[in-house]
C-alpha positions in Angstrom: -67.2 -1.0 71.7 -65.6 -3.2 69.1 -66.8 -1.1 66.2 -65.2 2.0 67.7 -61.9 0.4 68.8 -58.6 1.8 67.6 -58.1 -1.4 65.6 -61.5 -1.0 63.9 -60.7 2.6 63.0 -57.1 2.4 62.0 -56.0 -1.2 61.6 -56.8 -1.7 57.9 -55.3 1.7 57.0 -52.0 1.0 58.7 -51.6 -2.3 56.9 -52.4 -0.6 53.6 -49.7 2.0 54.4 -47.1 -0.8 54.8 -46.9 -1.3 58.5 -47.0 -4.6 60.5 -49.4 -4.4 63.4 -50.6 -6.4 66.3 -53.4 -6.1 68.9 -52.7 -4.3 72.2 -54.8 -5.1 75.3 -56.8 -2.2 76.7 -55.1 -0.3 79.5 -51.7 -1.9 78.7 -48.6 -1.4 76.5 -48.4 -5.2 75.8 -49.7 -7.3 72.9 -52.9 -9.1 74.0 -55.5 -11.5 72.6 -59.2 -11.7 73.4 -60.0 -15.4 74.3 -63.1 -16.9 76.0 -64.6 -13.5 76.7 -61.5 -11.8 78.4 -58.2 -10.3 77.5 -55.0 -12.3 78.0 -51.3 -12.0 77.2 -50.2 -12.8 73.7 -46.9 -14.7 74.2 -46.4 -15.5 70.5 -46.7 -12.0 69.2 -43.2 -12.2 67.7 -44.6 -14.3 64.8 -45.9 -11.0 63.4 -42.3 -9.8 62.9 -41.7 -12.4 60.3 -44.6 -11.8 57.9 -47.1 -9.3 56.7 -50.3 -8.7 58.7 -53.2 -10.4 56.9 -56.6 -9.0 56.2 -58.2 -11.8 58.1 -56.2 -10.9 61.2 -57.2 -7.2 61.1 -60.9 -8.1 60.6 -60.7 -10.5 63.6 -58.9 -8.1 65.9 -61.3 -5.3 65.0 -64.1 -7.3 66.7 -62.1 -7.4 70.0 -63.4 -4.9 72.5 -61.3 -1.8 73.1 -58.4 -3.3 71.0 -55.5 -1.0 70.7 -52.8 -1.2 68.0 -49.1 -1.9 68.3 -46.5 -1.5 65.6 -44.0 -4.3 64.9 -40.4 -3.2 64.9 -38.1 -4.2 62.0 -39.5 -2.4 58.9 -39.8 0.6 61.3 -37.6 1.8 64.1 -38.7 4.1 66.9 -36.5 6.6 68.8 -37.9 6.5 72.4 -36.9 9.5 74.5 -37.9 8.4 78.0 -37.1 11.7 79.7 -39.8 12.9 82.1 -37.7 15.0 84.5 -36.7 17.8 82.1 -39.0 18.9 79.2 -36.4 21.1 77.7 -33.9 18.2 77.6 -36.5 16.0 75.9 -37.1 18.6 73.2 -33.3 19.1 72.8 -32.8 15.4 72.2 -35.8 15.3 69.8 -34.2 18.2 67.8 -30.9 16.3 67.7 -32.7 13.2 66.4 -34.3 15.2 63.6 -30.9 16.7 62.7 -29.0 13.4 62.7 -31.7 10.9 61.6 -34.1 13.0 59.5 -37.0 15.3 60.0 -39.7 12.6 60.4 -43.4 13.6 60.3 -44.3 10.8 62.8 -44.0 12.1 66.3 -45.9 10.2 69.1 -46.5 11.5 72.6 -48.0 9.4 75.3 -47.0 10.8 78.7 -45.4 14.2 78.0 -42.6 15.3 77.9 -41.7 11.7 76.9 -41.8 11.3 73.1 -41.1 8.9 70.3 -40.0 9.5 66.7 -40.8 6.9 64.0 -38.4 6.0 61.1 -38.2 3.2 58.6 -35.3 0.8 57.9 -34.1 -1.0 54.8 -32.1 -3.5 56.9 -33.7 -4.2 60.3 -31.4 -4.2 63.3 -31.6 -5.2 66.9 -32.8 -2.5 69.3 -30.2 -0.3 71.0 -30.5 1.1 74.5 -28.8 3.9 76.3 -31.1 4.2 79.3 -33.3 6.3 79.4 -32.9 6.6 75.6 -33.6 3.7 73.2 -34.1 2.9 69.5 -36.7 0.1 69.2 -36.4 -2.1 66.2 -36.2 -5.8 65.3 -38.0 -8.1 67.8 -39.7 -5.3 69.6 -43.0 -3.5 69.4 -44.5 -0.2 70.5 -48.0 1.2 70.9 -49.3 3.3 68.0 -53.0 3.8 68.8 -54.5 3.2 72.3 -55.2 4.9 75.6 -52.1 5.5 77.7 -52.3 3.3 80.8 -51.1 6.2 83.1 -53.0 9.2 81.6 -56.0 7.3 80.3 -55.9 9.6 77.3 -55.1 8.6 73.7 -51.6 8.6 72.4 -51.2 11.8 70.4 -49.7 12.3 67.0 -49.1 16.1 66.9 -48.1 16.2 63.3 -49.3 13.3 61.2 -50.4 9.9 62.4 -49.1 6.7 60.9 -52.6 5.9 59.6 -52.2 8.9 57.3 -48.5 8.2 56.4 -47.2 5.6 53.9 -44.2 3.9 55.3 -42.1 5.2 52.4 -42.7 8.8 53.7 -40.6 8.1 56.8 -36.9 8.9 56.7 -34.7 5.8 56.5 -32.1 5.1 59.1 -29.5 2.4 59.7 -28.1 0.7 62.9 -24.9 2.8 62.5 -26.9 6.0 62.4 -29.0 5.0 65.4 -25.9 4.1 67.4 -24.1 7.3 66.6 -27.2 9.4 67.5 -27.6 7.6 70.9 -24.0 8.1 71.8 -24.3 11.8 71.0 -27.6 12.1 72.8 -26.4 10.2 75.9 -23.7 12.8 76.3 -26.4 15.5 76.8 -27.8 13.7 79.8 -26.9 14.9 83.3 -25.1 12.5 85.6 -28.2 11.7 87.6 -30.1 10.4 84.5 -27.2 8.2 83.4 -28.3 5.1 85.3 -26.1 2.1 85.6 -27.0 -1.6 85.8 -25.6 -4.7 87.2 -25.5 -6.5 83.9 -25.2 -5.6 80.3 -28.7 -5.0 78.9 -31.8 -4.7 80.9 -34.1 -7.6 80.4 -37.6 -7.0 81.6 -37.5 -8.7 85.0 -41.2 -9.4 85.2 -40.9 -11.7 82.2 -38.0 -13.8 83.5 -38.4 -17.1 85.3 -35.6 -17.9 87.7 -34.4 -20.0 90.5 -36.9 -20.8 93.1 -34.2 -21.7 95.7 -34.3 -20.2 99.2 -31.2 -18.5 100.7 -29.9 -17.9 104.2 -29.6 -14.4 105.8 -25.8 -14.6 106.4 -25.1 -15.8 102.9 -27.3 -13.1 101.3 -25.8 -10.3 103.4 -22.3 -11.5 102.4 -23.2 -11.6 98.8 -24.9 -8.2 98.8 -21.6 -6.6 99.9 -20.4 -7.3 96.4 -23.4 -5.7 94.8 -23.6 -2.1 96.0 -26.5 0.1 94.9 -24.3 2.7 93.1 -27.2 4.5 91.5 -28.3 1.4 89.6 -30.9 1.5 86.9 -34.5 0.6 87.6 -34.3 -2.8 86.0 -31.3 -3.9 88.1 -32.9 -2.5 91.2 -36.1 -4.5 90.6 -34.1 -7.7 89.8 -32.3 -7.5 93.2 -35.5 -6.8 95.0 -37.3 -9.7 93.4 -34.3 -12.0 94.0 -34.2 -11.0 97.7 -37.9 -11.7 98.2 -37.6 -15.0 96.5 -34.6 -15.9 98.7 -35.8 -14.6 102.1 -39.5 -14.0 101.7 -41.0 -11.0 103.6 -38.1 -11.2 106.0 -35.9 -9.7 103.3 -37.8 -6.4 103.3 -35.5 -4.6 105.7 -32.5 -6.0 103.8 -33.9 -4.5 100.5 -34.7 -1.2 102.2 -31.2 -0.8 103.5 -29.6 -1.9 100.2 -31.8 0.5 98.2 -31.0 3.4 100.6 -27.4 3.3 99.5 -28.5 5.3 96.4 -29.0 9.0 96.8 -32.2 8.9 94.7 -33.9 6.3 97.0 -37.4 7.1 98.1 -38.3 4.9 101.1 -42.0 5.0 100.5 -41.5 4.0 96.8 -39.2 1.2 97.9 -41.7 -0.2 100.4 -44.5 0.0 97.8 -42.3 -1.8 95.2 -41.4 -4.5 97.8 -45.0 -5.2 98.5 -45.7 -5.5 94.8 -43.0 -8.1 94.1 -44.3 -11.6 93.4 -41.2 -13.6 92.6 -41.9 -16.9 90.9 -38.6 -18.7 90.2 -36.1 -16.0 91.0 -34.2 -16.2 94.3 -30.9 -16.8 96.0 -29.2 -18.2 92.9 -29.4 -14.8 91.1 -27.8 -13.0 94.1 -25.1 -15.5 94.4 -24.3 -15.6 90.7 -24.1 -11.8 90.4 -21.8 -11.6 93.4 -19.6 -14.5 92.3 -19.2 -12.9 88.8 -17.8 -9.8 90.7 -15.3 -11.9 92.7 -17.2 -13.1 95.7 -16.0 -16.4 97.1 -18.4 -17.9 99.7 -16.8 -18.7 103.0 -16.6 -22.4 103.6 -18.7 -22.0 106.8 -21.6 -20.4 105.0 -24.8 -22.3 104.5 -26.2 -21.0 101.2 -29.4 -23.1 100.7 -32.2 -22.1 103.1 -34.2 -25.2 102.1 -31.8 -27.7 103.7 -30.5 -28.1 107.2 -26.8 -27.1 107.7 -25.0 -28.6 110.6 -21.4 -27.4 109.9 -20.2 -30.8 108.8 -20.1 -29.9 105.1 -18.1 -26.9 104.0 -20.0 -24.5 101.8 -23.1 -26.6 102.5 -26.4 -26.4 100.8 -26.6 -24.7 97.5 -22.8 -24.4 96.9 -22.4 -28.1 97.7 -25.1 -29.1 95.3 -23.7 -26.9 92.5 -20.1 -28.0 93.0 -20.7 -31.7 93.0 -21.2 -33.8 89.8 -24.8 -34.8 89.5 -25.5 -38.5 89.8 -26.0 -40.0 86.4 -26.8 -43.5 85.5 -23.9 -45.4 84.0 -26.3 -46.6 81.2 -27.7 -43.9 79.0 -31.2 -42.7 80.0 -34.0 -44.0 77.8 -36.1 -41.0 77.0 -38.8 -42.9 75.1 -39.8 -46.6 74.9 -40.8 -46.1 71.3 -39.6 -48.7 68.8 -40.0 -48.3 65.1 -42.1 -51.1 63.8 -42.9 -51.6 60.1 -46.6 -52.1 59.2 -47.5 -55.0 57.1 -49.2 -54.9 53.7 -48.1 -52.6 50.8 -46.5 -50.0 53.1 -44.2 -52.6 54.6 -43.5 -54.2 51.2 -42.5 -51.0 49.5 -40.3 -50.0 52.5 -38.7 -53.5 52.5 -37.8 -53.1 48.9 -36.2 -49.7 49.6 -34.1 -51.1 52.4 -33.0 -54.3 50.6 -31.7 -52.2 47.6 -30.1 -49.3 49.6 -26.4 -49.0 50.0 -27.0 -47.2 53.3 -30.4 -48.3 54.5 -32.5 -45.6 56.2 -35.6 -47.4 57.8 -37.4 -44.3 59.1 -36.9 -42.2 55.9 -37.9 -45.2 53.7 -41.1 -45.6 55.7 -41.9 -41.9 55.4 -41.4 -42.0 51.7 -43.6 -45.1 51.3 -46.4 -43.6 53.3 -46.3 -40.5 51.1 -46.2 -42.5 47.9 -49.1 -44.7 48.7 -51.0 -41.8 50.1 -50.7 -40.0 46.8 -51.8 -43.1 44.8 -54.9 -43.4 47.1 -55.9 -39.8 46.5 -59.5 -39.3 45.6 -60.1 -43.1 45.8 -60.5 -43.6 49.6 -61.6 -41.6 52.6 -62.4 -42.1 56.3 -65.8 -41.9 57.7 -65.0 -38.3 58.7 -64.0 -37.5 55.1 -60.3 -37.4 55.9 -58.0 -38.1 53.0 -54.5 -39.6 52.5 -52.5 -36.5 51.5 -49.3 -36.3 53.6 -46.4 -33.9 54.0 -43.3 -35.7 55.3 -39.8 -34.4 55.8 -36.9 -36.9 56.3 -33.9 -35.4 58.0 -30.4 -36.9 57.8 -26.9 -35.6 57.1 -25.4 -35.5 53.6 -24.1 -38.8 52.3 -26.3 -40.8 54.6 -28.4 -42.4 51.9 -31.5 -40.2 52.2 -32.0 -39.9 48.4 -32.5 -43.7 47.8 -36.2 -43.8 48.7 -37.0 -41.1 46.2 -35.2 -43.0 43.4 -37.1 -46.2 44.2 -40.5 -44.4 44.1 -39.7 -42.9 40.7 -38.7 -46.4 39.4 -41.7 -48.3 40.6 -44.2 -45.6 39.6 -42.8 -45.7 36.1 -42.8 -49.5 36.0 -46.4 -49.6 37.2 -47.6 -47.0 34.6 -48.3 -44.5 37.4 -45.7 -41.8 36.4 -48.6 -39.3 36.0 -48.8 -39.2 39.8 -45.3 -37.8 40.0 -44.7 -34.1 40.2 -41.5 -32.4 39.1 -38.3 -32.4 41.2 -38.8 -28.7 42.0 -41.8 -26.4 42.5 -41.0 -23.1 40.8 -44.0 -21.0 42.0 -47.3 -21.2 43.8 -49.1 -20.9 40.4 -47.0 -23.8 39.1 -48.0 -26.0 42.0 -51.7 -25.3 41.3 -51.3 -25.9 37.5 -49.8 -29.3 38.3 -52.6 -30.2 40.6 -55.2 -29.0 38.1 -53.7 -31.4 35.5 -53.3 -34.3 38.0 -55.3 -33.8 41.2 -53.6 -36.7 43.0 -49.9 -36.0 42.8 -46.6 -36.6 44.7 -43.8 -34.1 44.8 -40.4 -35.3 46.0 -38.1 -32.4 46.9 -34.4 -32.7 47.6 -32.7 -30.0 49.8 -36.1 -29.3 51.3 -34.6 -27.1 54.0 -33.3 -24.7 51.3 -36.7 -24.7 49.6 -38.4 -24.0 52.9 -36.0 -21.2 53.7 -37.0 -19.4 50.6 -40.7 -20.2 50.8 -40.9 -19.0 54.4 -38.9 -15.8 54.1 -41.6 -13.2 53.4 -39.2 -10.3 53.7 -36.7 -11.3 51.0 -38.3 -13.9 48.8 -40.6 -12.9 45.8 -44.3 -13.5 46.2 -44.5 -16.3 43.7 -42.1 -18.3 46.0 -43.8 -17.6 49.3 -47.1 -18.5 47.7 -45.9 -22.1 47.4 -46.0 -22.5 51.2 -49.3 -20.6 51.4 -50.9 -22.9 48.8 -49.5 -26.0 50.5 -51.0 -24.9 53.8 -54.4 -24.4 52.3 -54.4 -27.5 50.2 -53.6 -29.7 53.1 -57.1 -29.1 54.5 -58.9 -28.9 51.1 -58.5 -32.6 50.1 -62.0 -33.5 51.0 -63.7 -30.6 49.1 -63.2 -28.2 46.3 -60.1 -25.9 46.2 -61.2 -22.6 44.6 -58.6 -21.0 42.3 -57.7 -17.3 42.2 -59.9 -14.7 40.6 -58.3 -12.4 38.0 -59.5 -9.0 36.8 -59.1 -10.0 33.2 -60.8 -13.4 32.7 -59.7 -14.3 29.2 -58.8 -17.9 28.3 -55.5 -17.9 30.2 -56.9 -16.2 33.3 -60.0 -18.3 34.0 -60.4 -19.4 37.6 -59.2 -22.9 38.0 -60.9 -24.9 40.7 -59.7 -28.4 41.8 -62.1 -31.1 43.0 -60.7 -33.0 46.0 -57.0 -32.3 45.4 -54.6 -34.8 47.0 -51.2 -33.1 47.3 -48.5 -35.3 48.9 -45.0 -33.9 49.5 -41.9 -35.9 50.6 -38.8 -33.8 51.2 -35.3 -34.7 52.4 -32.9 -32.3 54.0 -30.1 -31.9 56.5 -30.7 -30.9 60.1 -28.8 -27.6 59.7 -30.7 -26.5 56.7 -34.1 -27.5 58.0 -34.1 -26.1 61.5 -32.2 -23.0 60.3 -35.0 -22.3 57.8 -37.7 -22.3 60.3 -38.9 -19.5 62.5 -41.3 -19.3 65.4 -44.1 -18.0 63.0 -44.0 -21.3 61.1 -44.7 -23.2 64.3 -47.5 -20.9 65.6 -49.4 -20.5 62.3 -49.6 -24.3 61.8 -47.5 -24.6 58.6 -44.9 -26.7 60.4 -47.6 -28.8 62.2 -48.9 -30.1 58.9 -45.5 -31.9 58.3 -44.5 -35.2 59.8 -40.9 -34.5 60.7 -38.8 -37.7 60.7 -35.2 -37.3 61.9 -33.0 -40.3 61.3 -31.2 -41.7 64.3 -28.5 -43.3 62.0 -26.9 -40.6 60.0 -24.3 -43.0 58.6 -25.7 -46.6 58.7 -23.6 -49.6 57.8 -22.9 -49.8 54.1 -24.4 -52.7 52.1 -21.8 -53.1 49.4 -23.5 -56.1 47.9 -26.4 -54.1 46.4 -26.4 -53.8 42.6 -29.0 -54.2 39.9 -32.6 -54.2 41.2 -35.9 -55.4 40.0 -39.2 -54.8 41.8 -41.3 -57.8 42.8 -44.3 -58.1 40.4 -46.5 -58.4 43.4 -45.4 -55.0 44.6 -46.1 -53.4 41.3 -49.5 -55.0 41.2 -50.3 -53.8 44.7 -49.5 -50.2 43.7 -51.7 -50.5 40.7 -54.5 -51.9 42.8 -54.4 -49.0 45.2 -54.3 -46.4 42.4 -57.4 -48.0 40.8 -59.3 -47.9 44.1 -59.1 -51.7 44.6 -61.2 -52.3 41.6 -64.1 -50.3 42.9 -63.7 -47.6 40.3 -64.8 -48.3 36.7 -64.4 -46.6 33.3 -61.9 -43.8 33.1 -61.1 -44.1 36.8 -59.8 -47.6 36.5 -56.0 -47.6 36.6 -55.5 -43.8 36.7 -56.9 -40.8 38.6 -59.4 -38.7 36.7 -58.8 -35.1 36.0 -60.4 -32.3 38.1 -63.6 -32.3 36.1 -64.6 -35.9 36.7 -67.1 -36.7 39.4 -65.3 -38.4 42.3 -67.0 -40.7 44.9 -64.2 -42.2 47.1 -64.6 -45.5 48.9 -65.4 -45.0 52.6 -63.0 -47.0 54.8 -64.8 -48.2 57.9 -63.3 -48.3 61.4 -63.8 -51.1 64.0 -65.3 -50.3 67.3 -62.0 -51.0 69.1 -60.1 -48.5 66.8 -62.9 -46.0 67.2 -62.5 -46.2 71.0 -58.7 -45.8 70.6 -59.1 -42.6 68.6 -61.7 -41.3 71.1 -59.2 -41.8 73.9 -56.6 -40.0 71.9 -58.9 -37.1 71.4 -59.5 -36.8 75.1 -55.8 -37.0 75.9 -55.0 -34.3 73.3 -57.8 -32.0 74.6 -56.1 -32.0 78.0 -52.7 -31.4 76.6 -53.9 -28.6 74.4 -55.5 -26.9 77.4 -52.3 -27.3 79.4 -50.2 -25.9 76.5 -52.5 -22.9 75.9 -50.5 -19.8 75.0 -47.5 -21.8 73.9 -46.1 -22.4 70.4 -46.9 -26.1 70.6 -50.7 -26.1 70.4 -50.6 -26.2 66.6 -48.4 -29.3 66.6 -50.6 -31.0 69.3 -53.8 -30.1 67.4 -52.6 -32.0 64.3 -51.6 -35.3 66.0 -55.1 -36.9 65.8 -55.5 -35.9 62.1 -52.1 -37.2 61.1 -52.5 -40.4 63.0 -55.9 -41.1 61.3 -54.3 -40.5 57.9 -51.6 -43.0 58.6 -54.1 -45.6 59.8 -56.1 -45.1 56.6 -53.0 -45.6 54.4 -51.9 -48.7 56.3 -55.5 -50.2 56.1 -55.7 -49.6 52.4 -52.2 -51.0 51.9 -53.3 -54.2 53.6 -56.4 -54.7 51.5 -57.2 -52.2 48.7 -60.5 -54.0 47.9 -62.1 -54.3 51.4 -60.0 -52.0 53.7 -60.8 -51.4 57.4 -59.0 -49.4 60.1 -58.6 -51.9 63.0 -57.1 -51.5 66.4 -53.5 -52.6 65.4 -53.5 -50.0 62.6 -54.8 -47.3 65.0 -52.3 -48.2 67.7 -49.4 -48.1 65.3 -50.4 -44.8 63.7 -51.0 -43.1 67.0 -47.8 -44.2 68.6 -45.8 -43.2 65.5 -47.3 -39.7 65.2 -47.2 -39.0 68.9 -43.5 -40.0 69.2 -42.4 -37.8 66.3 -44.6 -34.9 67.3 -42.8 -35.0 70.6 -39.4 -35.1 68.9 -40.5 -32.1 66.8 -41.5 -30.1 69.8 -38.2 -30.9 71.5 -36.3 -29.8 68.3 -38.4 -26.6 68.1 -37.6 -25.8 71.7 -33.9 -26.3 71.1 -33.4 -24.8 67.6 -36.2 -22.6 66.3 -35.9 -18.9 67.1 -37.9 -15.8 66.3 -35.1 -13.2 66.6 -31.3 -13.1 66.4 -31.1 -12.7 70.2 -33.2 -15.9 70.7 -31.1 -17.8 68.2 -27.9 -16.8 70.1 -29.4 -17.9 73.3 -30.4 -21.3 72.0 -26.9 -21.8 70.4 -25.3 -21.0 73.7 -27.6 -23.3 75.5 -26.6 -26.1 73.1 -22.9 -25.5 73.9 -23.7 -26.0 77.6 -25.9 -29.0 76.9 -23.0 -30.6 75.0 -20.8 -30.4 78.1 -23.0 -32.8 79.9 -23.0 -33.3 83.7 -19.5 -32.0 84.3 -20.4 -28.5 83.2 -18.4 -26.0 81.2 -16.3 -23.1 82.4 -16.7 -19.5 81.2 -13.5 -19.6 79.3 -14.6 -22.7 77.4 -17.9 -21.1 76.6 -16.1 -18.0 75.3 -13.9 -20.1 73.0 -16.9 -22.0 71.7 -19.0 -18.9 71.0 -16.5 -16.4 69.5 -19.3 -15.3 67.2 -20.8 -13.5 70.2 -19.8 -10.2 71.7 -18.6 -10.4 75.3 -21.5 -8.2 76.4 -24.1 -10.3 74.6 -22.6 -13.5 76.0 -22.8 -12.3 79.6 -26.4 -11.1 79.1 -27.5 -14.5 77.7 -25.8 -16.5 80.4 -27.5 -14.4 83.1 -30.9 -14.8 81.3 -30.3 -18.6 81.2 -29.5 -18.7 84.9 -32.5 -16.6 85.9 -34.8 -18.6 83.7 -33.8 -21.8 85.5 -32.4 -23.4 82.3 -28.8 -23.3 83.5 -27.3 -23.6 87.0 -23.8 -22.6 88.2 -21.5 -24.5 90.4 -17.9 -24.9 91.4 -15.5 -27.5 89.9 -11.9 -28.3 90.6 -9.5 -29.3 93.4 -9.5 -28.1 97.0 -6.9 -25.4 96.1 -8.4 -24.2 92.8 -12.1 -23.8 92.1 -13.7 -22.6 88.9 -17.3 -21.7 88.2 -19.0 -23.9 85.7 -22.3 -23.8 83.9 -24.6 -26.8 83.3 -28.1 -27.5 82.2 -30.5 -27.4 85.2 -31.9 -30.8 84.3 -29.3 -33.1 82.8 -30.3 -36.7 82.3 -27.2 -38.1 80.6 -26.9 -39.1 77.0 -30.1 -39.4 75.1 -30.9 -42.7 73.6 -33.9 -43.3 71.5 -34.6 -46.7 70.1 -36.5 -45.5 67.0 -34.8 -46.5 63.8 -32.7 -49.2 65.5 -35.2 -52.1 66.0 -37.0 -53.1 62.8 -39.6 -55.8 63.1 -40.9 -57.0 59.8 -44.6 -57.7 59.0 -46.0 -56.6 62.3 -49.1 -54.4 62.8 
């Protein structure tokens, strides 16, 4: 029952004691989530490594039936002694750990004599493995409270459980201490327990997606001769078995049995049972061929490698090797990924953007448009709303390299706001704290903050481990304020409610934020948690396609058109609908607010209904991925942009029509896709994932011709050789990267290339600017 689950009994206590926790599915050792009445995998559990567990999460998880508790590595490290064959040896290694790392009171036993000792860290480090010994830490998790899947009994804490231990009571260890202990403990293992693997590291094979290509029996047999089963570790044994089944199907059973029997520890019955359980998805011949070629195998020219094609002897090294060795066909013209063309809306949004572009030394159309939308959205705050009570508050980030002219739009907004007498809508250049942000909003509930170096600001605000709470609260408040614009934002309660500590509520706050940053700072500041928890999805991310546009050296003194100033004043006054102290300025938080409802035409309404249906299907298809938060915000952001464009056209009698709807939907959809592509390429949860993505970008940059191993090594000297090899193998097995041969008839070299290379990416956004169109 939910009320007696481990999460309900121990979750809150563990968080209070300083631990990061996550839900564990019943009968498993894996993080899980309870959705639609059943348990499912939790692919994004890594987001819990980047922040503290919240009270809301624990309360929610406590209602999930039979929910177990996992501990997130990082602040804690766990010494996993996975020795089941020799109880005395397991105890000897435990004693050594206590001598070298500290006499921890936290000992966990699941399936004896295996055992785990828990420590804490000041500086988290990557997990270290010396199979069957391991120190789990950053980017990993382990079960604390649950029923063991093999024994069915609860995990035992013979001394003190973590629910009764504050994290500060655990001995502190470092990566150097952990590594030294493992080296010393590994020397105690008998030879038969020192398992060896085919590759550095032992990725969990069942979680890898790999090549789906078929192989041929002669080629597989030839390759396997270079991969003897010299007492390989379990993970490598499983990898070969899965690859064989993917390459040959059930016909590979005898091959696997014979190869497995090369090891003295082979148990034929266990081998047959494992073979029957293998369900390879995208792992196959490519893995076998790659591992063998890495060890010196050169396929004979007469071999047909690819079982999916007919081989008639006319093509040397036919099939797979032929496809890998040839240059992929690429269009001479760059491939057009998207038909999107940036079009400027008419009305005040277009007028303000035109003024920015005409006065800029290096015009940035996309960034100027983003700044204009934010500025007008702030002026409209608490004056207009949609029929669904959506408001005009926007968060926009413009991305371009240094020296590209990205600051000009902010300067123009400052100037025209001051000239129009609307400077009270401008926030400071920096936000010093979460409390400071709320104080500014309390003073002026419709406000625009323009932040330079937004990536550096985000890096500090999103870093819950190292940044002080008053900084991280800025992003928390921004996330909450985004959805509070149509209601009342309740301030914080204080224990001592004197004059300075009274709760400060804000009626219909309209916070708009326009930030500029460089790509390196912005994507480097983000982590997967920001994608999953929705904080990133609230931003419109606008990357410039012209980092260094042609310079307009004729620009000089500037003077805004009086009609532009009058238009800004009209929007800020609600188009003349507001009277008294609301005319010409936004009232404070204590003034009653009754915004003008902006109607929508039937054609526009039908367009947004169609968008909703499309997004519902896409959300279902993306379930379990990090992109659902971004997809879920597309409709909301599009409607906000349509509202701003409609009011900019006619502040007195605005209406959202089909052209405004089409423009807003196309714009938001395009840049949401660009954001998801960038997240996939750059945002990482762990150091390992960051290394993998950087290596993938190196291979991507090589294009269709591919890149040799020596070139990869020179371009990634920040990586250890062992880590580089492991990442390359993972990329190959995941299907992201393929290998092939390149060179002359006398000298061949293996090269790596992206599995799906489409040629140079050309996107027309930011290059075609059509004035005064819908």
